[in-house]
C-alpha positions in Angstrom: 73.8 124.1 43.0 75.0 121.1 41.4 75.7 117.8 43.5 77.3 114.4 42.4 75.6 111.2 43.8 77.5 108.1 43.0 75.3 105.0 42.7 76.4 101.8 44.5 78.7 100.1 42.0 77.3 96.8 40.5 79.7 93.9 39.7 79.1 91.8 36.8 80.1 88.2 37.3 82.6 86.8 34.7 83.2 82.9 34.4 86.5 81.9 35.9 88.9 80.6 33.3 91.3 77.7 34.4 94.7 77.3 32.5 96.5 74.1 33.6 100.3 74.1 33.1 101.6 70.5 33.0 105.0 69.3 34.4 105.8 66.5 36.7 104.8 68.4 39.8 102.7 71.3 39.2 99.2 72.6 37.6 98.7 76.4 37.9 95.2 77.8 37.7 94.7 81.6 36.5 91.5 83.6 37.1 90.2 86.5 35.4 89.0 89.1 37.8 85.4 90.4 37.5 84.6 93.6 35.7 82.8 96.4 37.4 79.9 98.6 35.9 79.6 101.8 38.0 76.4 103.9 37.7 76.7 107.7 38.3 74.2 110.2 38.5 74.4 114.0 38.5 71.8 116.0 39.9 70.8 119.7 39.1 68.5 121.8 40.9 67.4 125.2 40.3 70.1 128.1 40.4 68.8 130.4 37.9 72.0 130.1 35.8 73.2 127.5 33.2 75.6 124.9 34.4 78.1 122.8 32.4 78.1 118.8 32.2 81.1 117.1 30.3 80.5 113.8 29.0 83.0 111.4 30.4 85.5 109.4 28.3 83.8 106.1 27.0 80.2 107.2 27.5 78.1 107.3 24.5 74.8 107.6 25.7 73.0 109.3 28.7 69.6 108.7 30.7 68.1 112.2 31.2 65.0 112.8 33.4 63.9 116.3 33.4 60.9 118.0 35.3 59.7 121.4 34.0 58.8 124.2 36.5 55.1 125.1 37.6 53.3 128.3 36.5 52.1 130.6 39.5 48.7 130.6 40.9 46.6 133.6 41.4 44.2 134.1 44.5 41.3 132.3 42.4 43.0 130.1 39.7 45.7 127.5 40.0 49.0 127.7 37.9 49.8 124.5 35.8 52.2 121.9 36.8 55.5 121.2 34.9 56.1 118.3 32.8 58.3 115.2 33.1 60.3 113.4 30.4 62.5 110.4 31.0 64.9 109.7 27.9 68.1 108.4 26.5 70.1 110.4 24.3 73.3 109.8 22.2 76.3 111.7 23.0 80.0 112.0 22.2 82.8 111.1 24.9 84.2 114.6 26.3 81.3 116.5 24.9 80.4 119.7 26.6 76.6 120.0 27.4 74.7 123.0 29.2 71.9 122.1 31.8 69.1 125.0 32.6 66.9 123.9 35.4 63.4 126.0 35.0 62.2 128.1 37.7 58.5 128.6 38.9 56.5 131.3 37.9 55.7 134.1 40.2 53.0 136.7 40.6 53.3 138.8 37.3 56.8 137.6 36.7 58.0 134.8 34.4 59.8 131.6 35.5 63.5 131.3 34.6 64.2 129.7 31.3 61.3 130.7 29.1 58.3 131.3 31.2 56.0 134.1 30.0 55.0 137.2 32.1 51.6 137.6 34.0 49.9 140.9 34.0 47.1 142.8 35.7 45.7 146.4 35.4 46.4 146.7 39.1 50.0 145.5 39.4 50.0 146.1 43.2 47.4 143.5 43.8 48.7 140.5 45.7 48.3 137.1 44.3 47.3 138.6 40.9 47.8 136.7 37.4 50.7 134.1 37.6 53.7 133.9 35.3 54.4 130.8 33.4 57.1 128.3 34.6 60.2 127.7 32.8 61.3 124.7 31.0 64.2 122.4 32.2 66.7 121.6 29.2 69.7 120.2 28.2 71.6 121.7 25.1 75.1 121.4 23.4 77.6 123.9 23.6 76.2 125.5 20.4 72.6 125.9 22.0 71.0 122.9 19.9 68.3 121.4 22.1 68.7 117.9 23.2 66.0 117.2 25.8 63.5 119.5 27.4 60.4 119.4 29.8 57.8 121.8 29.5 56.8 124.5 32.1 53.2 125.1 33.4 51.1 127.9 32.4 50.1 130.6 35.1 46.6 131.1 36.7 44.7 134.3 35.5 42.8 136.6 38.0 39.1 138.4 37.5 37.9 139.2 40.8 36.1 136.3 42.4 35.9 134.5 39.1 37.5 130.8 39.2 38.5 128.3 36.9 41.2 130.2 34.7 43.8 127.8 35.6 47.2 127.4 34.0 47.6 124.5 31.3 49.9 121.7 32.5 53.4 121.7 31.0 54.9 118.5 29.2 53.7 115.8 26.7 53.7 116.2 22.9 51.5 119.1 23.4 51.0 121.1 26.4 47.6 121.8 28.2 45.6 124.8 27.2 44.8 127.4 29.9 41.5 127.9 31.4 38.9 130.1 29.8 37.0 132.9 31.6 33.4 131.5 32.4 32.2 135.0 32.8 32.7 135.8 29.0 31.1 133.6 26.3 33.6 132.6 23.5 36.7 133.3 25.6 39.6 130.8 25.7 42.8 130.5 27.5 46.4 130.3 26.0 46.9 127.3 23.9 49.5 124.6 24.6 52.8 124.4 22.8 53.1 121.7 20.3 56.0 119.8 18.3 55.9 122.4 15.5 54.5 125.9 16.9 53.6 127.7 20.3 50.4 128.0 21.7 47.9 130.6 20.5 47.4 133.5 22.8 44.3 133.6 25.0 41.2 135.6 24.1 38.3 137.1 25.8 36.7 139.8 23.6 37.6 142.2 21.0 37.7 145.0 23.6 40.9 143.7 25.3 44.2 142.6 24.1 44.8 139.0 23.4 47.5 137.0 24.9 50.8 136.8 23.2 51.4 133.3 21.4 54.2 131.1 22.6 57.3 130.4 20.5 60.3 128.2 20.1 61.6 127.7 23.7 59.4 130.6 25.1 55.9 131.0 26.7 53.8 134.0 25.5 53.3 136.9 27.8 49.7 138.0 29.0 47.7 140.4 26.8 48.6 144.0 27.9 46.3 145.8 30.3 44.3 142.4 31.2 44.9 140.2 34.2 46.0 137.3 32.0 48.6 134.7 32.9 51.9 133.9 31.2 52.4 130.7 29.0 55.0 127.9 30.0 58.3 127.4 28.7 59.0 124.3 26.7 60.1 123.0 23.2 57.4 125.4 22.0 55.8 127.5 24.7 52.3 127.8 25.6 50.4 130.9 24.9 49.7 133.9 27.2 46.1 134.7 28.6 43.9 137.6 28.3 41.9 137.4 31.7 42.4 133.8 31.0 44.9 131.1 31.9 48.2 130.7 30.2 49.1 127.4 28.2 51.6 125.0 28.9 54.8 124.4 27.1 55.5 121.0 25.3 58.4 118.5 25.9 60.8 117.2 23.5 63.8 114.8 23.0 66.4 113.9 20.1 66.5 110.4 21.8 64.4 107.5 22.8 61.5 108.6 25.1 60.5 106.2 27.8 57.9 108.5 29.5 56.5 111.9 28.6 54.1 113.1 31.4 51.9 116.1 31.4 51.4 118.0 34.7 53.8 116.0 36.9 55.9 118.6 38.8 55.2 121.2 41.5 57.6 124.3 42.0 60.9 124.6 40.5 62.3 122.2 37.9 64.7 119.3 38.4 67.1 117.6 36.3 69.1 114.1 36.4 71.7 113.0 34.2 72.6 109.2 34.6 75.4 107.0 32.8 77.1 103.7 33.2 81.0 103.5 33.0 82.6 100.0 32.6 85.9 99.0 34.1 87.4 96.4 31.8 88.7 93.1 33.6 92.4 92.9 33.4 93.7 90.3 30.8 95.3 87.2 32.2 97.4 85.3 30.3 98.6 81.2 31.2 102.1 81.2 31.9 104.3 78.3 32.3 105.6 77.0 35.7 109.5 77.3 36.2 110.8 73.9 35.4 113.3 72.4 38.0 116.5 70.7 36.9 116.5 66.8 37.1 118.1 65.3 40.0 121.2 63.2 40.1 118.9 59.9 40.6 116.7 60.9 37.7 119.7 61.6 35.4 121.0 58.2 36.2 117.8 56.6 35.6 117.5 55.3 38.8 119.8 52.7 38.3 121.3 52.7 41.7 124.7 54.8 40.9 125.2 58.1 41.8 128.3 60.5 41.6 
């Protein structure tokens, strides 16, 4: 669901300009009215579908604040939180953009917009391995990525064993999923980076490894394991193999103010802000109408009047 929240208009003072118009009896003062700067914020919450944003006329930059979605927890291990990015990007007036808000992972299910699938040998088990959270992103109409906040990896399941948590989404590189403490040499799905997806998790040569993450997608859990899914992102986190899923990375084409890992619970969230300036009307000094001279003035005040 998309809603529009208008910020309180801010007024910027402009110095008053005075234009004297000289004649015998008048001086006219003209003022320039103050210009107004109006801040507008568009807020997008999770819907499970893309939504369109059209850049207003006269706007050439946008502030984008995006939160990725969290991975799902199992009964013994926690899902990773989604990332947060605050960035300003260049845009073109009247440009069409597409917003996708990531969905949180579920038990065995992938979060919307790039989360990886969790798996378990007994898929009827409640609170088994968690799916990865989806990323929250903004693209142009051609699908080119402008901004994304990474989703968190899911938590794995292996009986009463704990600690196979999902890696946090976001940051330059997403967090790695937790290893299985019962298996020496195991490791969770790796976090996605700026150049590649996270490597799939591993427990032993007897079991299938997790699937590696890829561009904008988290990896799925290894088949016939209770591994977790990786989080979506610029590059997604790797899926687990009886281990936690990795978190996806965040990215922007613009200037990044903050890029935080593990910042968001549940579904993702997106805000787009911009400032529109209403120019002051141009005021031009005008000459006051001049009255006709009186008979006294025409006669030079010599005392003779007709």
